[in-house]
mmCIF entry with sequence, helices, sheets and N, C-alpha, C, O atoms, coordinates in Angstrom:
data_MODEL
# 
_entry.id   MODEL 
# 
_entity.id                         1 
_entity.type                       polymer 
_entity.pdbx_number_of_molecules   1 
# 
_entity_poly.entity_id                      1 
_entity_poly.type                           'polypeptide(L)' 
_entity_poly.nstd_linkage                   no 
_entity_poly.nstd_monomer                   no 
_entity_poly.pdbx_seq_one_letter_code       
;(UNK)(UNK)(UNK)(UNK)(UNK)(UNK)(UNK)(UNK)(UNK)(UNK)(UNK)(UNK)(UNK)(UNK)(UNK)(UNK)
(UNK)(UNK)(UNK)(UNK)(UNK)(UNK)(UNK)(UNK)(UNK)(UNK)(UNK)(UNK)(UNK)(UNK)(UNK)(UNK)
(UNK)(UNK)(UNK)(UNK)(UNK)(UNK)(UNK)(UNK)(UNK)(UNK)(UNK)(UNK)(UNK)(UNK)(UNK)(UNK)
(UNK)(UNK)(UNK)(UNK)
;
_entity_poly.pdbx_seq_one_letter_code_can   XXXXXXXXXXXXXXXXXXXXXXXXXXXXXXXXXXXXXXXXXXXXXXXXXXXX 
_entity_poly.pdbx_strand_id                 A 
# 
loop_
_entity_poly_seq.entity_id 
_entity_poly_seq.num 
_entity_poly_seq.mon_id 
_entity_poly_seq.hetero 
1 1  UNK n 
1 2  UNK n 
1 3  UNK n 
1 4  UNK n 
1 5  UNK n 
1 6  UNK n 
1 7  UNK n 
1 8  UNK n 
1 9  UNK n 
1 10 UNK n 
1 11 UNK n 
1 12 UNK n 
1 13 UNK n 
1 14 UNK n 
1 15 UNK n 
1 16 UNK n 
1 17 UNK n 
1 18 UNK n 
1 19 UNK n 
1 20 UNK n 
1 21 UNK n 
1 22 UNK n 
1 23 UNK n 
1 24 UNK n 
1 25 UNK n 
1 26 UNK n 
1 27 UNK n 
1 28 UNK n 
1 29 UNK n 
1 30 UNK n 
1 31 UNK n 
1 32 UNK n 
1 33 UNK n 
1 34 UNK n 
1 35 UNK n 
1 36 UNK n 
1 37 UNK n 
1 38 UNK n 
1 39 UNK n 
1 40 UNK n 
1 41 UNK n 
1 42 UNK n 
1 43 UNK n 
1 44 UNK n 
1 45 UNK n 
1 46 UNK n 
1 47 UNK n 
1 48 UNK n 
1 49 UNK n 
1 50 UNK n 
1 51 UNK n 
1 52 UNK n 
# 
_struct_asym.id          A 
_struct_asym.entity_id   1 
# 
loop_
_struct_conf.conf_type_id 
_struct_conf.id 
_struct_conf.pdbx_PDB_helix_id 
_struct_conf.beg_label_comp_id 
_struct_conf.beg_label_asym_id 
_struct_conf.beg_label_seq_id 
_struct_conf.pdbx_beg_PDB_ins_code 
_struct_conf.end_label_comp_id 
_struct_conf.end_label_asym_id 
_struct_conf.end_label_seq_id 
_struct_conf.pdbx_end_PDB_ins_code 
_struct_conf.beg_auth_comp_id 
_struct_conf.beg_auth_asym_id 
_struct_conf.beg_auth_seq_id 
_struct_conf.end_auth_comp_id 
_struct_conf.end_auth_asym_id 
_struct_conf.end_auth_seq_id 
_struct_conf.pdbx_PDB_helix_class 
_struct_conf.details 
_struct_conf.pdbx_PDB_helix_length 
HELX_P HELX_P1 AA1 UNK A 2  ? UNK A 27 ? UNK A 2  UNK A 27 1 ? 26 
HELX_P HELX_P2 AA2 UNK A 34 ? UNK A 42 ? UNK A 34 UNK A 42 1 ? 9  
# 
_struct_conf_type.id          HELX_P 
_struct_conf_type.criteria    ? 
_struct_conf_type.reference   ? 
# 
loop_
_atom_site.group_PDB 
_atom_site.id 
_atom_site.type_symbol 
_atom_site.label_atom_id 
_atom_site.label_alt_id 
_atom_site.label_comp_id 
_atom_site.label_asym_id 
_atom_site.label_entity_id 
_atom_site.label_seq_id 
_atom_site.pdbx_PDB_ins_code 
_atom_site.Cartn_x 
_atom_site.Cartn_y 
_atom_site.Cartn_z 
_atom_site.occupancy 
_atom_site.B_iso_or_equiv 
_atom_site.pdbx_formal_charge 
_atom_site.auth_seq_id 
_atom_site.auth_comp_id 
_atom_site.auth_asym_id 
_atom_site.auth_atom_id 
_atom_site.pdbx_PDB_model_num 
ATOM 1   N N  . UNK A 1 1  ? 107.742 134.014 35.812 1.00 0.00 ? 1  UNK A N  1 
ATOM 2   C CA . UNK A 1 1  ? 107.096 133.387 34.687 1.00 0.00 ? 1  UNK A CA 1 
ATOM 3   C C  . UNK A 1 1  ? 108.071 132.495 33.913 1.00 0.00 ? 1  UNK A C  1 
ATOM 4   O O  . UNK A 1 1  ? 107.674 131.490 33.323 1.00 0.00 ? 1  UNK A O  1 
ATOM 5   N N  . UNK A 1 2  ? 109.333 132.870 33.924 1.00 0.00 ? 2  UNK A N  1 
ATOM 6   C CA . UNK A 1 2  ? 110.326 132.068 33.208 1.00 0.00 ? 2  UNK A CA 1 
ATOM 7   C C  . UNK A 1 2  ? 110.520 130.698 33.852 1.00 0.00 ? 2  UNK A C  1 
ATOM 8   O O  . UNK A 1 2  ? 110.839 129.727 33.166 1.00 0.00 ? 2  UNK A O  1 
ATOM 9   N N  . UNK A 1 3  ? 110.329 130.619 35.157 1.00 0.00 ? 3  UNK A N  1 
ATOM 10  C CA . UNK A 1 3  ? 110.541 129.337 35.835 1.00 0.00 ? 3  UNK A CA 1 
ATOM 11  C C  . UNK A 1 3  ? 109.470 128.317 35.462 1.00 0.00 ? 3  UNK A C  1 
ATOM 12  O O  . UNK A 1 3  ? 109.710 127.112 35.537 1.00 0.00 ? 3  UNK A O  1 
ATOM 13  N N  . UNK A 1 4  ? 108.288 128.790 35.061 1.00 0.00 ? 4  UNK A N  1 
ATOM 14  C CA . UNK A 1 4  ? 107.242 127.861 34.647 1.00 0.00 ? 4  UNK A CA 1 
ATOM 15  C C  . UNK A 1 4  ? 107.640 127.090 33.395 1.00 0.00 ? 4  UNK A C  1 
ATOM 16  O O  . UNK A 1 4  ? 107.194 125.961 33.189 1.00 0.00 ? 4  UNK A O  1 
ATOM 17  N N  . UNK A 1 5  ? 108.469 127.692 32.569 1.00 0.00 ? 5  UNK A N  1 
ATOM 18  C CA . UNK A 1 5  ? 108.944 127.018 31.362 1.00 0.00 ? 5  UNK A CA 1 
ATOM 19  C C  . UNK A 1 5  ? 109.730 125.770 31.735 1.00 0.00 ? 5  UNK A C  1 
ATOM 20  O O  . UNK A 1 5  ? 109.716 124.783 30.999 1.00 0.00 ? 5  UNK A O  1 
ATOM 21  N N  . UNK A 1 6  ? 110.415 125.806 32.870 1.00 0.00 ? 6  UNK A N  1 
ATOM 22  C CA . UNK A 1 6  ? 111.191 124.656 33.328 1.00 0.00 ? 6  UNK A CA 1 
ATOM 23  C C  . UNK A 1 6  ? 110.379 123.733 34.236 1.00 0.00 ? 6  UNK A C  1 
ATOM 24  O O  . UNK A 1 6  ? 110.505 122.512 34.149 1.00 0.00 ? 6  UNK A O  1 
ATOM 25  N N  . UNK A 1 7  ? 109.560 124.303 35.094 1.00 0.00 ? 7  UNK A N  1 
ATOM 26  C CA . UNK A 1 7  ? 108.851 123.510 36.086 1.00 0.00 ? 7  UNK A CA 1 
ATOM 27  C C  . UNK A 1 7  ? 107.740 122.645 35.492 1.00 0.00 ? 7  UNK A C  1 
ATOM 28  O O  . UNK A 1 7  ? 107.527 121.520 35.944 1.00 0.00 ? 7  UNK A O  1 
ATOM 29  N N  . UNK A 1 8  ? 107.045 123.149 34.503 1.00 0.00 ? 8  UNK A N  1 
ATOM 30  C CA . UNK A 1 8  ? 105.941 122.379 33.920 1.00 0.00 ? 8  UNK A CA 1 
ATOM 31  C C  . UNK A 1 8  ? 106.454 121.113 33.217 1.00 0.00 ? 8  UNK A C  1 
ATOM 32  O O  . UNK A 1 8  ? 105.903 120.040 33.466 1.00 0.00 ? 8  UNK A O  1 
ATOM 33  N N  . UNK A 1 9  ? 107.469 121.180 32.362 1.00 0.00 ? 9  UNK A N  1 
ATOM 34  C CA . UNK A 1 9  ? 107.964 119.924 31.770 1.00 0.00 ? 9  UNK A CA 1 
ATOM 35  C C  . UNK A 1 9  ? 108.561 118.967 32.794 1.00 0.00 ? 9  UNK A C  1 
ATOM 36  O O  . UNK A 1 9  ? 108.408 117.752 32.666 1.00 0.00 ? 9  UNK A O  1 
ATOM 37  N N  . UNK A 1 10 ? 109.235 119.495 33.799 1.00 0.00 ? 10 UNK A N  1 
ATOM 38  C CA . UNK A 1 10 ? 109.805 118.632 34.838 1.00 0.00 ? 10 UNK A CA 1 
ATOM 39  C C  . UNK A 1 10 ? 108.694 117.919 35.594 1.00 0.00 ? 10 UNK A C  1 
ATOM 40  O O  . UNK A 1 10 ? 108.797 116.722 35.863 1.00 0.00 ? 10 UNK A O  1 
ATOM 41  N N  . UNK A 1 11 ? 107.631 118.641 35.939 1.00 0.00 ? 11 UNK A N  1 
ATOM 42  C CA . UNK A 1 11 ? 106.533 118.017 36.677 1.00 0.00 ? 11 UNK A CA 1 
ATOM 43  C C  . UNK A 1 11 ? 105.799 116.998 35.812 1.00 0.00 ? 11 UNK A C  1 
ATOM 44  O O  . UNK A 1 11 ? 105.379 115.957 36.318 1.00 0.00 ? 11 UNK A O  1 
ATOM 45  N N  . UNK A 1 12 ? 105.635 117.275 34.523 1.00 0.00 ? 12 UNK A N  1 
ATOM 46  C CA . UNK A 1 12 ? 105.005 116.300 33.629 1.00 0.00 ? 12 UNK A CA 1 
ATOM 47  C C  . UNK A 1 12 ? 105.869 115.058 33.480 1.00 0.00 ? 12 UNK A C  1 
ATOM 48  O O  . UNK A 1 12 ? 105.350 113.943 33.432 1.00 0.00 ? 12 UNK A O  1 
ATOM 49  N N  . UNK A 1 13 ? 107.182 115.240 33.406 1.00 0.00 ? 13 UNK A N  1 
ATOM 50  C CA . UNK A 1 13 ? 108.091 114.102 33.307 1.00 0.00 ? 13 UNK A CA 1 
ATOM 51  C C  . UNK A 1 13 ? 108.036 113.246 34.566 1.00 0.00 ? 13 UNK A C  1 
ATOM 52  O O  . UNK A 1 13 ? 107.971 112.020 34.476 1.00 0.00 ? 13 UNK A O  1 
ATOM 53  N N  . UNK A 1 14 ? 108.060 113.874 35.736 1.00 0.00 ? 14 UNK A N  1 
ATOM 54  C CA . UNK A 1 14 ? 108.011 113.123 36.990 1.00 0.00 ? 14 UNK A CA 1 
ATOM 55  C C  . UNK A 1 14 ? 106.662 112.417 37.174 1.00 0.00 ? 14 UNK A C  1 
ATOM 56  O O  . UNK A 1 14 ? 106.611 111.297 37.682 1.00 0.00 ? 14 UNK A O  1 
ATOM 57  N N  . UNK A 1 15 ? 105.583 113.067 36.766 1.00 0.00 ? 15 UNK A N  1 
ATOM 58  C CA . UNK A 1 15 ? 104.273 112.424 36.825 1.00 0.00 ? 15 UNK A CA 1 
ATOM 59  C C  . UNK A 1 15 ? 104.195 111.224 35.907 1.00 0.00 ? 15 UNK A C  1 
ATOM 60  O O  . UNK A 1 15 ? 103.653 110.186 36.287 1.00 0.00 ? 15 UNK A O  1 
ATOM 61  N N  . UNK A 1 16 ? 104.734 111.353 34.692 1.00 0.00 ? 16 UNK A N  1 
ATOM 62  C CA . UNK A 1 16 ? 104.776 110.233 33.766 1.00 0.00 ? 16 UNK A CA 1 
ATOM 63  C C  . UNK A 1 16 ? 105.651 109.103 34.280 1.00 0.00 ? 16 UNK A C  1 
ATOM 64  O O  . UNK A 1 16 ? 105.330 107.929 34.096 1.00 0.00 ? 16 UNK A O  1 
ATOM 65  N N  . UNK A 1 17 ? 106.756 109.456 34.924 1.00 0.00 ? 17 UNK A N  1 
ATOM 66  C CA . UNK A 1 17 ? 107.631 108.449 35.503 1.00 0.00 ? 17 UNK A CA 1 
ATOM 67  C C  . UNK A 1 17 ? 106.919 107.679 36.618 1.00 0.00 ? 17 UNK A C  1 
ATOM 68  O O  . UNK A 1 17 ? 107.066 106.461 36.727 1.00 0.00 ? 17 UNK A O  1 
ATOM 69  N N  . UNK A 1 18 ? 106.154 108.387 37.437 1.00 0.00 ? 18 UNK A N  1 
ATOM 70  C CA . UNK A 1 18 ? 105.370 107.723 38.484 1.00 0.00 ? 18 UNK A CA 1 
ATOM 71  C C  . UNK A 1 18 ? 104.295 106.825 37.892 1.00 0.00 ? 18 UNK A C  1 
ATOM 72  O O  . UNK A 1 18 ? 104.036 105.740 38.412 1.00 0.00 ? 18 UNK A O  1 
ATOM 73  N N  . UNK A 1 19 ? 103.675 107.263 36.821 1.00 0.00 ? 19 UNK A N  1 
ATOM 74  C CA . UNK A 1 19 ? 102.652 106.451 36.157 1.00 0.00 ? 19 UNK A CA 1 
ATOM 75  C C  . UNK A 1 19 ? 103.253 105.181 35.556 1.00 0.00 ? 19 UNK A C  1 
ATOM 76  O O  . UNK A 1 19 ? 102.660 104.106 35.646 1.00 0.00 ? 19 UNK A O  1 
ATOM 77  N N  . UNK A 1 20 ? 104.423 105.308 34.945 1.00 0.00 ? 20 UNK A N  1 
ATOM 78  C CA . UNK A 1 20 ? 105.106 104.139 34.394 1.00 0.00 ? 20 UNK A CA 1 
ATOM 79  C C  . UNK A 1 20 ? 105.485 103.172 35.511 1.00 0.00 ? 20 UNK A C  1 
ATOM 80  O O  . UNK A 1 20 ? 105.346 101.959 35.351 1.00 0.00 ? 20 UNK A O  1 
ATOM 81  N N  . UNK A 1 21 ? 105.960 103.692 36.635 1.00 0.00 ? 21 UNK A N  1 
ATOM 82  C CA . UNK A 1 21 ? 106.320 102.830 37.763 1.00 0.00 ? 21 UNK A CA 1 
ATOM 83  C C  . UNK A 1 21 ? 105.083 102.112 38.317 1.00 0.00 ? 21 UNK A C  1 
ATOM 84  O O  . UNK A 1 21 ? 105.158 100.944 38.697 1.00 0.00 ? 21 UNK A O  1 
ATOM 85  N N  . UNK A 1 22 ? 103.959 102.809 38.359 1.00 0.00 ? 22 UNK A N  1 
ATOM 86  C CA . UNK A 1 22 ? 102.725 102.185 38.840 1.00 0.00 ? 22 UNK A CA 1 
ATOM 87  C C  . UNK A 1 22 ? 102.281 101.057 37.919 1.00 0.00 ? 22 UNK A C  1 
ATOM 88  O O  . UNK A 1 22 ? 101.907 99.983  38.391 1.00 0.00 ? 22 UNK A O  1 
ATOM 89  N N  . UNK A 1 23 ? 102.318 101.292 36.595 1.00 0.00 ? 23 UNK A N  1 
ATOM 90  C CA . UNK A 1 23 ? 101.915 100.242 35.661 1.00 0.00 ? 23 UNK A CA 1 
ATOM 91  C C  . UNK A 1 23 ? 102.905 99.080  35.673 1.00 0.00 ? 23 UNK A C  1 
ATOM 92  O O  . UNK A 1 23 ? 102.506 97.930  35.488 1.00 0.00 ? 23 UNK A O  1 
ATOM 93  N N  . UNK A 1 24 ? 104.180 99.360  35.887 1.00 0.00 ? 24 UNK A N  1 
ATOM 94  C CA . UNK A 1 24 ? 105.159 98.286  36.008 1.00 0.00 ? 24 UNK A CA 1 
ATOM 95  C C  . UNK A 1 24 ? 104.841 97.419  37.231 1.00 0.00 ? 24 UNK A C  1 
ATOM 96  O O  . UNK A 1 24 ? 104.931 96.193  37.167 1.00 0.00 ? 24 UNK A O  1 
ATOM 97  N N  . UNK A 1 25 ? 104.469 98.061  38.343 1.00 0.00 ? 25 UNK A N  1 
ATOM 98  C CA . UNK A 1 25 ? 104.125 97.310  39.548 1.00 0.00 ? 25 UNK A CA 1 
ATOM 99  C C  . UNK A 1 25 ? 102.866 96.473  39.326 1.00 0.00 ? 25 UNK A C  1 
ATOM 100 O O  . UNK A 1 25 ? 102.770 95.358  39.838 1.00 0.00 ? 25 UNK A O  1 
ATOM 101 N N  . UNK A 1 26 ? 101.911 96.991  38.577 1.00 0.00 ? 26 UNK A N  1 
ATOM 102 C CA . UNK A 1 26 ? 100.712 96.209  38.272 1.00 0.00 ? 26 UNK A CA 1 
ATOM 103 C C  . UNK A 1 26 ? 101.053 95.001  37.406 1.00 0.00 ? 26 UNK A C  1 
ATOM 104 O O  . UNK A 1 26 ? 100.561 93.900  37.657 1.00 0.00 ? 26 UNK A O  1 
ATOM 105 N N  . UNK A 1 27 ? 101.885 95.196  36.396 1.00 0.00 ? 27 UNK A N  1 
ATOM 106 C CA . UNK A 1 27 ? 102.227 94.090  35.494 1.00 0.00 ? 27 UNK A CA 1 
ATOM 107 C C  . UNK A 1 27 ? 103.083 93.040  36.175 1.00 0.00 ? 27 UNK A C  1 
ATOM 108 O O  . UNK A 1 27 ? 103.018 91.866  35.809 1.00 0.00 ? 27 UNK A O  1 
ATOM 109 N N  . UNK A 1 28 ? 103.883 93.431  37.156 1.00 0.00 ? 28 UNK A N  1 
ATOM 110 C CA . UNK A 1 28 ? 104.721 92.447  37.848 1.00 0.00 ? 28 UNK A CA 1 
ATOM 111 C C  . UNK A 1 28 ? 104.010 91.862  39.062 1.00 0.00 ? 28 UNK A C  1 
ATOM 112 O O  . UNK A 1 28 ? 104.633 91.200  39.892 1.00 0.00 ? 28 UNK A O  1 
ATOM 113 N N  . UNK A 1 29 ? 102.705 92.108  39.165 1.00 0.00 ? 29 UNK A N  1 
ATOM 114 C CA . UNK A 1 29 ? 101.814 91.499  40.169 1.00 0.00 ? 29 UNK A CA 1 
ATOM 115 C C  . UNK A 1 29 ? 102.230 91.830  41.602 1.00 0.00 ? 29 UNK A C  1 
ATOM 116 O O  . UNK A 1 29 ? 102.229 90.956  42.468 1.00 0.00 ? 29 UNK A O  1 
ATOM 117 N N  . UNK A 1 30 ? 102.584 93.081  41.848 1.00 0.00 ? 30 UNK A N  1 
ATOM 118 C CA . UNK A 1 30 ? 102.979 93.514  43.182 1.00 0.00 ? 30 UNK A CA 1 
ATOM 119 C C  . UNK A 1 30 ? 101.780 93.633  44.123 1.00 0.00 ? 30 UNK A C  1 
ATOM 120 O O  . UNK A 1 30 ? 101.938 93.525  45.339 1.00 0.00 ? 30 UNK A O  1 
ATOM 121 N N  . UNK A 1 31 ? 100.586 93.855  43.576 1.00 0.00 ? 31 UNK A N  1 
ATOM 122 C CA . UNK A 1 31 ? 99.400  94.108  44.397 1.00 0.00 ? 31 UNK A CA 1 
ATOM 123 C C  . UNK A 1 31 ? 98.430  92.937  44.364 1.00 0.00 ? 31 UNK A C  1 
ATOM 124 O O  . UNK A 1 31 ? 97.223  93.135  44.501 1.00 0.00 ? 31 UNK A O  1 
ATOM 125 N N  . UNK A 1 32 ? 98.934  91.723  44.183 1.00 0.00 ? 32 UNK A N  1 
ATOM 126 C CA . UNK A 1 32 ? 98.050  90.585  43.955 1.00 0.00 ? 32 UNK A CA 1 
ATOM 127 C C  . UNK A 1 32 ? 97.268  90.157  45.198 1.00 0.00 ? 32 UNK A C  1 
ATOM 128 O O  . UNK A 1 32 ? 96.077  89.865  45.095 1.00 0.00 ? 32 UNK A O  1 
ATOM 129 N N  . UNK A 1 33 ? 97.911  90.114  46.369 1.00 0.00 ? 33 UNK A N  1 
ATOM 130 C CA . UNK A 1 33 ? 97.254  89.567  47.558 1.00 0.00 ? 33 UNK A CA 1 
ATOM 131 C C  . UNK A 1 33 ? 97.546  90.435  48.788 1.00 0.00 ? 33 UNK A C  1 
ATOM 132 O O  . UNK A 1 33 ? 98.288  90.003  49.669 1.00 0.00 ? 33 UNK A O  1 
ATOM 133 N N  . UNK A 1 34 ? 96.985  91.642  48.873 1.00 0.00 ? 34 UNK A N  1 
ATOM 134 C CA . UNK A 1 34 ? 97.290  92.496  50.027 1.00 0.00 ? 34 UNK A CA 1 
ATOM 135 C C  . UNK A 1 34 ? 96.702  91.961  51.340 1.00 0.00 ? 34 UNK A C  1 
ATOM 136 O O  . UNK A 1 34 ? 97.290  92.176  52.399 1.00 0.00 ? 34 UNK A O  1 
ATOM 137 N N  . UNK A 1 35 ? 95.559  91.271  51.292 1.00 0.00 ? 35 UNK A N  1 
ATOM 138 C CA . UNK A 1 35 ? 94.979  90.742  52.523 1.00 0.00 ? 35 UNK A CA 1 
ATOM 139 C C  . UNK A 1 35 ? 95.822  89.602  53.080 1.00 0.00 ? 35 UNK A C  1 
ATOM 140 O O  . UNK A 1 35 ? 96.033  89.517  54.290 1.00 0.00 ? 35 UNK A O  1 
ATOM 141 N N  . UNK A 1 36 ? 96.294  88.743  52.219 1.00 0.00 ? 36 UNK A N  1 
ATOM 142 C CA . UNK A 1 36 ? 97.149  87.647  52.670 1.00 0.00 ? 36 UNK A CA 1 
ATOM 143 C C  . UNK A 1 36 ? 98.459  88.149  53.240 1.00 0.00 ? 36 UNK A C  1 
ATOM 144 O O  . UNK A 1 36 ? 98.961  87.596  54.219 1.00 0.00 ? 36 UNK A O  1 
ATOM 145 N N  . UNK A 1 37 ? 99.019  89.187  52.643 1.00 0.00 ? 37 UNK A N  1 
ATOM 146 C CA . UNK A 1 37 ? 100.261 89.755  53.160 1.00 0.00 ? 37 UNK A CA 1 
ATOM 147 C C  . UNK A 1 37 ? 100.060 90.331  54.555 1.00 0.00 ? 37 UNK A C  1 
ATOM 148 O O  . UNK A 1 37 ? 100.928 90.190  55.417 1.00 0.00 ? 37 UNK A O  1 
ATOM 149 N N  . UNK A 1 38 ? 98.931  90.974  54.780 1.00 0.00 ? 38 UNK A N  1 
ATOM 150 C CA . UNK A 1 38 ? 98.691  91.550  56.110 1.00 0.00 ? 38 UNK A CA 1 
ATOM 151 C C  . UNK A 1 38 ? 98.510  90.454  57.156 1.00 0.00 ? 38 UNK A C  1 
ATOM 152 O O  . UNK A 1 38 ? 98.928  90.613  58.302 1.00 0.00 ? 38 UNK A O  1 
ATOM 153 N N  . UNK A 1 39 ? 97.892  89.349  56.767 1.00 0.00 ? 39 UNK A N  1 
ATOM 154 C CA . UNK A 1 39 ? 97.721  88.249  57.719 1.00 0.00 ? 39 UNK A CA 1 
ATOM 155 C C  . UNK A 1 39 ? 99.050  87.548  58.008 1.00 0.00 ? 39 UNK A C  1 
ATOM 156 O O  . UNK A 1 39 ? 99.309  87.160  59.148 1.00 0.00 ? 39 UNK A O  1 
ATOM 157 N N  . UNK A 1 40 ? 99.882  87.386  56.999 1.00 0.00 ? 40 UNK A N  1 
ATOM 158 C CA . UNK A 1 40 ? 101.193 86.762  57.208 1.00 0.00 ? 40 UNK A CA 1 
ATOM 159 C C  . UNK A 1 40 ? 102.085 87.636  58.072 1.00 0.00 ? 40 UNK A C  1 
ATOM 160 O O  . UNK A 1 40 ? 102.897 87.121  58.839 1.00 0.00 ? 40 UNK A O  1 
ATOM 161 N N  . UNK A 1 41 ? 101.947 88.943  57.960 1.00 0.00 ? 41 UNK A N  1 
ATOM 162 C CA . UNK A 1 41 ? 102.762 89.860  58.747 1.00 0.00 ? 41 UNK A CA 1 
ATOM 163 C C  . UNK A 1 41 ? 102.424 89.740  60.234 1.00 0.00 ? 41 UNK A C  1 
ATOM 164 O O  . UNK A 1 41 ? 103.314 89.837  61.080 1.00 0.00 ? 41 UNK A O  1 
ATOM 165 N N  . UNK A 1 42 ? 101.162 89.533  60.554 1.00 0.00 ? 42 UNK A N  1 
ATOM 166 C CA . UNK A 1 42 ? 100.723 89.453  61.941 1.00 0.00 ? 42 UNK A CA 1 
ATOM 167 C C  . UNK A 1 42 ? 100.858 88.055  62.522 1.00 0.00 ? 42 UNK A C  1 
ATOM 168 O O  . UNK A 1 42 ? 100.741 87.881  63.735 1.00 0.00 ? 42 UNK A O  1 
ATOM 169 N N  . UNK A 1 43 ? 101.099 87.066  61.693 1.00 0.00 ? 43 UNK A N  1 
ATOM 170 C CA . UNK A 1 43 ? 101.177 85.686  62.150 1.00 0.00 ? 43 UNK A CA 1 
ATOM 171 C C  . UNK A 1 43 ? 102.474 85.432  62.922 1.00 0.00 ? 43 UNK A C  1 
ATOM 172 O O  . UNK A 1 43 ? 103.514 86.019  62.625 1.00 0.00 ? 43 UNK A O  1 
ATOM 173 N N  . UNK A 1 44 ? 102.390 84.548  63.916 1.00 0.00 ? 44 UNK A N  1 
ATOM 174 C CA . UNK A 1 44 ? 103.580 84.185  64.680 1.00 0.00 ? 44 UNK A CA 1 
ATOM 175 C C  . UNK A 1 44 ? 104.247 82.935  64.124 1.00 0.00 ? 44 UNK A C  1 
ATOM 176 O O  . UNK A 1 44 ? 105.323 82.553  64.583 1.00 0.00 ? 44 UNK A O  1 
ATOM 177 N N  . UNK A 1 45 ? 103.625 82.297  63.146 1.00 0.00 ? 45 UNK A N  1 
ATOM 178 C CA . UNK A 1 45 ? 104.212 81.108  62.520 1.00 0.00 ? 45 UNK A CA 1 
ATOM 179 C C  . UNK A 1 45 ? 105.296 81.526  61.541 1.00 0.00 ? 45 UNK A C  1 
ATOM 180 O O  . UNK A 1 45 ? 105.141 82.499  60.803 1.00 0.00 ? 45 UNK A O  1 
ATOM 181 N N  . UNK A 1 46 ? 106.384 80.787  61.541 1.00 0.00 ? 46 UNK A N  1 
ATOM 182 C CA . UNK A 1 46 ? 107.481 81.063  60.611 1.00 0.00 ? 46 UNK A CA 1 
ATOM 183 C C  . UNK A 1 46 ? 107.412 80.040  59.489 1.00 0.00 ? 46 UNK A C  1 
ATOM 184 O O  . UNK A 1 46 ? 107.307 78.839  59.737 1.00 0.00 ? 46 UNK A O  1 
ATOM 185 N N  . UNK A 1 47 ? 107.471 80.518  58.265 1.00 0.00 ? 47 UNK A N  1 
ATOM 186 C CA . UNK A 1 47 ? 107.412 79.648  57.095 1.00 0.00 ? 47 UNK A CA 1 
ATOM 187 C C  . UNK A 1 47 ? 108.782 79.662  56.417 1.00 0.00 ? 47 UNK A C  1 
ATOM 188 O O  . UNK A 1 47 ? 109.229 80.698  55.925 1.00 0.00 ? 47 UNK A O  1 
ATOM 189 N N  . UNK A 1 48 ? 109.451 78.492  56.394 1.00 0.00 ? 48 UNK A N  1 
ATOM 190 C CA . UNK A 1 48 ? 110.769 78.422  55.782 1.00 0.00 ? 48 UNK A CA 1 
ATOM 191 C C  . UNK A 1 48 ? 110.698 78.448  54.256 1.00 0.00 ? 48 UNK A C  1 
ATOM 192 O O  . UNK A 1 48 ? 111.674 78.805  53.596 1.00 0.00 ? 48 UNK A O  1 
ATOM 193 N N  . UNK A 1 49 ? 109.559 78.076  53.701 1.00 0.00 ? 49 UNK A N  1 
ATOM 194 C CA . UNK A 1 49 ? 109.394 78.053  52.251 1.00 0.00 ? 49 UNK A CA 1 
ATOM 195 C C  . UNK A 1 49 ? 108.192 78.908  51.883 1.00 0.00 ? 49 UNK A C  1 
ATOM 196 O O  . UNK A 1 49 ? 107.074 78.395  51.837 1.00 0.00 ? 49 UNK A O  1 
ATOM 197 N N  . UNK A 1 50 ? 108.389 80.212  51.617 1.00 0.00 ? 50 UNK A N  1 
ATOM 198 C CA . UNK A 1 50 ? 107.257 81.075  51.278 1.00 0.00 ? 50 UNK A CA 1 
ATOM 199 C C  . UNK A 1 50 ? 106.642 80.691  49.939 1.00 0.00 ? 50 UNK A C  1 
ATOM 200 O O  . UNK A 1 50 ? 107.279 80.045  49.106 1.00 0.00 ? 50 UNK A O  1 
ATOM 201 N N  . UNK A 1 51 ? 105.407 81.096  49.751 1.00 0.00 ? 51 UNK A N  1 
ATOM 202 C CA . UNK A 1 51 ? 104.692 80.792  48.513 1.00 0.00 ? 51 UNK A CA 1 
ATOM 203 C C  . UNK A 1 51 ? 105.321 81.576  47.368 1.00 0.00 ? 51 UNK A C  1 
ATOM 204 O O  . UNK A 1 51 ? 105.744 82.716  47.558 1.00 0.00 ? 51 UNK A O  1 
ATOM 205 N N  . UNK A 1 52 ? 105.388 80.971  46.173 1.00 0.00 ? 52 UNK A N  1 
ATOM 206 C CA . UNK A 1 52 ? 105.966 81.697  45.011 1.00 0.00 ? 52 UNK A CA 1 
ATOM 207 C C  . UNK A 1 52 ? 105.017 82.726  44.464 1.00 0.00 ? 52 UNK A C  1 
ATOM 208 O O  . UNK A 1 52 ? 105.344 83.416  43.498 1.00 0.00 ? 52 UNK A O  1 
# 
């Protein structure tokens, strides 16, 4: 029972850290074009100047 005193705050902290990382990824537009990324990955054409 004593270990729950330590494990519960640690798990809440790690969950909050994951949530902050997820919102940071959303704000920095990491998930903007997943379909285009999958098509570019499968393409055999090489682009020297990727899209910004």
